[in-house]
N, C-alpha and C positions, 0 to 999 in steps of 0.2 A: 744110572742117574743122569738126567739131561743137564748139560752145562754148556755154557758158551763163554769162551775166553774173551775178556775185555768188556763183558756186560756187567751192570751193577747188581750182580747176584751174589749172595753168600748163603752158606748152608748152616742151619741150626736144626738139630734133631732130624726129622724126616721131611722137612719142608724147605724148599728153596725160597728165599725171601727177596722181595724188591723193596724199594722205599715206600711204595704205595700199598702193597698187599702181598700175602704169601702166594706162591705158585706151587701146587702139589707136585711131589716127586714124579708121579707117573705121567705128567704132562710133558711131552717132548716140545722143546722150543724150536720152532722152525721159522726162519726168516721169511721175508716177503720177496716175490719175484722182482727182478729189475724192471724199471720203467725206461725203455729205450726204443728208439725208432731209427729208421734209415737216415733221418735228418739230424740225429743227435750230434751235437758239437761239444757238449760239456757234460761230464758226469759228476754228480755230487755224491761223494763217498763219505759214509759216516760209520758209526759203530752199529752194533746190533740193534734193531728196532726195540723200543720200549714196550712195556706191558700194554699200554693203551693202544699203541700202533698195531701190535699183534692182535689184540682183541678186536679192533675195528677193521683189521686188514687194510690199513691205509698208512702210508708214510706220513710222519710228522703229525699224528692224530691228537697228541696231547694238547689241550687248549693253551697251555703255557709255552708251547714250542713256538719259536718266532719265525720259522722257515716260511710259512705261507704269508704272514703279514709283511715280511721283508720283500719277498718277490712282488707282492701287491703294490708296495710303495715304489719299487723300481720300475714296474711295468705300467702303473696306473690302472690296474684291473683289480676289482675287489674279490680276490681269490678266496679269502675265508668265507665269503657269502655264497660261493658256488658249491654245488655238490662235488664230491671227490672226483668223480669221473670227468667232470668239466674242468677241474683244476689240472688233472693229468693231460687232458686234451690241449689246454693252454700251454703247459710246459713243453709238450712234444711239438707243438706248432712253432715254438720259439727255438727249438733245437737244443 
């Protein structure tokens, strides 16, 4: 049965549940690859990606997550309006 320590999952019957929706037992939860480059100076470490992030295969994909809006305010770049690949490029360019 797939489980990840520290993630907001709990088991009832044969289904792993999240706050938003059930995740079937037979789905293995696999994290996302790290976003890192030779210019990286700062690593943002968090808990296991949420269901929305895993589904979209994008870090901080849930619309209520404040990660991209906070960076946008700090850097003066409208990151939430950019496609995910362009957001990643911007993050990597800034180290």
